[in-house]
C-alpha positions in Angstrom: 0.0 0.0 0.0 2.8 2.3 0.9 4.6 1.5 -2.3 1.4 2.2 -4.3 1.0 5.5 -2.6 4.6 6.4 -3.3 4.2 5.4 -6.9 1.0 7.5 -7.2 2.8 10.4 -5.6 5.7 10.1 -8.0 3.3 9.9 -10.9 1.4 13.0 -9.8 4.7 14.8 -9.3 5.9 13.8 -12.7 2.5 14.9 -14.2 2.7 18.2 -12.4 6.3 18.7 -13.5 5.4 18.0 -17.1 2.4 20.4 -16.9 4.7 23.1 -15.5 7.2 22.4 -18.3 4.4 22.7 -20.9 3.3 25.9 -19.3 6.8 27.3 -19.3 7.2 26.3 -23.0 3.9 27.9 -23.8 4.9 31.1 -22.0 8.3 31.1 -23.8 6.5 30.5 -27.1 4.2 33.4 -26.5 7.1 35.6 -25.5 9.0 34.5 -28.7 6.0 35.2 -30.9 5.5 38.6 -29.2 9.2 39.4 -29.6 9.0 38.4 -33.3 6.0 40.7 -33.8 7.6 43.6 -32.1 10.8 43.2 -34.1 8.8 42.9 -37.4 6.7 46.0 -36.5 9.8 48.0 -35.6 11.6 47.0 -38.8 8.6 47.9 -40.8 8.4 51.3 -39.1 12.1 51.9 -39.7 11.7 51.0 -43.4 8.8 53.5 -43.7 10.7 56.2 -41.9 13.8 55.7 -44.1 11.5 55.8 -47.2 10.1 59.1 -46.1 13.5 60.5 -45.3 14.8 59.6 -48.8 11.7 61.0 -50.4 12.0 64.3 -48.5 15.7 64.5 -49.5 14.9 63.8 -53.1 12.1 66.3 -53.3 14.3 68.9 -51.6 17.0 68.4 -54.3 14.4 68.6 -57.1 12.9 71.8 -55.6 16.3 73.4 -55.3 17.2 72.5 -58.9 13.9 74.1 -60.1 14.2 77.3 -58.0 14.8 80.5 -59.8 16.6 83.4 -58.3 14.0 85.6 -56.6 15.3 88.9 -57.9 15.7 87.7 -61.5 12.2 86.1 -61.5 10.8 89.4 -60.2 12.7 91.3 -62.9 11.5 88.9 -65.6 7.8 89.4 -64.6 8.2 93.1 -64.5 9.8 93.2 -67.9 7.0 91.0 -69.3 4.4 93.4 -67.9 6.2 96.5 -69.1 6.5 95.0 -72.6 2.8 94.3 -72.7 2.0 97.9 -71.7 4.4 99.2 -74.3 2.8 97.0 -77.0 -0.6 98.4 -76.1 0.6 102.0 -76.3 2.4 101.3 -79.6 -0.7 99.8 -81.1 -2.7 102.9 -80.3 0.0 105.3 -81.7 1.2 103.2 -84.6 0.1 103.9 -88.2 -2.3 101.3 -89.4 -2.0 100.1 -92.9 -5.0 98.1 -94.1 -5.0 96.2 -97.4 -7.3 94.2 -99.6 -5.4 92.9 -102.6 -6.3 91.1 -105.8 -4.8 87.7 -106.4 -1.3 88.1 -107.9 -0.8 91.7 -106.9 2.8 92.4 -106.3 2.8 94.3 -103.1 5.5 94.2 -100.4 5.9 96.0 -97.1 9.5 96.4 -96.1 10.4 93.4 -98.3 7.6 91.2 -97.0 5.1 90.2 -99.6 1.4 91.0 -98.8 -1.5 88.9 -100.1 -5.2 88.8 -99.5 -6.4 91.2 -96.9 -5.2 92.3 -93.5 -3.6 95.0 -91.5 -0.1 96.0 -90.4 0.9 98.3 -87.6 3.9 100.5 -88.3 5.8 102.0 -85.4 8.8 103.0 -87.6 9.4 104.1 -91.1 8.6 101.5 -93.8 8.6 101.1 -97.5 5.6 100.0 -99.5 6.5 98.6 -102.9 3.9 98.0 -105.6 5.0 96.2 -108.8 4.5 98.4 -111.9 3.8 101.4 -109.7 6.8 102.2 -107.5 7.7 102.6 -103.9 6.0 104.6 -101.1 7.7 105.7 -97.9 5.5 105.6 -94.9 6.7 107.5 -91.8 4.6 107.3 -88.7 4.5 110.7 -87.0 5.2 111.7 -83.4 8.3 111.6 -81.3 6.5 109.6 -78.7 6.1 106.7 -81.1 9.8 106.7 -81.9 10.7 106.8 -78.3 8.3 104.1 -77.3 9.5 101.9 -80.1 13.1 102.3 -79.0 12.2 101.6 -75.4 10.3 98.5 -76.5 13.2 97.2 -78.5 15.7 97.7 -75.7 13.4 96.1 -73.1 12.6 93.2 -75.5 16.4 92.5 -75.9 17.0 92.6 -72.1 14.0 90.3 -71.6 15.3 87.8 -74.2 18.8 87.9 -72.6 17.4 87.2 -69.2 15.2 84.4 -70.4 18.3 82.8 -72.1 20.4 83.2 -68.9 17.7 81.5 -66.9 17.3 78.7 -69.5 13.6 79.6 -70.1 11.6 80.1 -73.2 9.0 82.5 -71.9 7.3 84.1 -68.9 4.8 81.2 -69.0 7.7 78.8 -68.8 9.0 80.7 -65.7 5.7 80.6 -64.0 5.3 76.9 -64.7 8.7 76.2 -63.3 8.1 78.3 -60.2 4.8 76.4 -59.6 6.5 73.1 -59.9 9.2 74.3 -57.5 6.5 75.2 -54.9 4.8 71.9 -55.4 8.1 70.0 -54.8 8.8 72.0 -51.7 5.3 71.3 -50.3 5.7 67.6 -51.0 9.1 67.7 -49.3 7.5 69.4 -46.2 4.8 66.7 -46.1 7.4 63.9 -46.3 9.4 65.6 -43.5 6.3 65.8 -41.3 5.5 62.1 -42.0 9.1 61.3 -41.0 8.6 63.2 -37.7 5.5 61.2 -36.9 7.2 57.8 -37.7 10.5 58.7 -36.0 10.0 61.5 -33.5 13.5 61.0 -32.0 15.2 60.5 -35.4 16.3 57.6 -37.5 19.2 56.7 -35.2 17.0 56.4 -32.2 14.5 54.2 -34.2 17.4 52.0 -35.4 18.4 51.5 -31.8 14.8 50.4 -31.0 15.0 47.9 -33.9 18.3 46.5 -32.7 16.9 46.0 -29.2 13.8 44.3 -30.7 15.9 42.0 -32.8 18.1 41.1 -29.8 15.0 40.4 -27.7 13.6 38.2 -30.5 16.8 36.2 -30.7 16.9 35.8 -27.0 13.3 34.6 -26.8 13.7 32.2 -29.7 16.8 30.7 -28.1 15.0 30.3 -24.8 12.1 28.6 -26.5 
């Protein structure tokens, strides 16, 4: 009877020990799985943060490459507006030459053949040649017109030189480039804000968190 009791006690102890071992193994398994999840989550977070950092840096570079000097962009726009005003004033002061020609009529204005019907604005002296008739000199009157025409030509040359120096084709090209620059800058700011949310302490601090999570995962897996 004593032997049976001892045997039952030993069996119970063995069963309890086995149960405790299984419980420990289950606990270690859960800890390993949790450590694996934490490591995977931290690695994913680091990857997202690095992607946003790279995106922000790339967009900053693109924005910087697109940026036009503020003073020269302002000058370009002022020149464009002044040229438009001068053209309007010239059109009101210039001599208008209207024509309606028969087919085959040999008429040229300053060496440029005219055909059909139309109108030309003259802000400077010009020669009208008619085949079989002769040449006519047309001189628009007024010193204001001559001065305005000269100012227009000088400003147009300065405008063209500035466009060439900036590598632009027109004022519209400059505006489009400035708009793209602003868009790139805004996107870069958005990426920087996303990075701040993902890694408030910076990428190095987040990398340290990842390293710790990886070490904890390895330790938990080894224990299991």
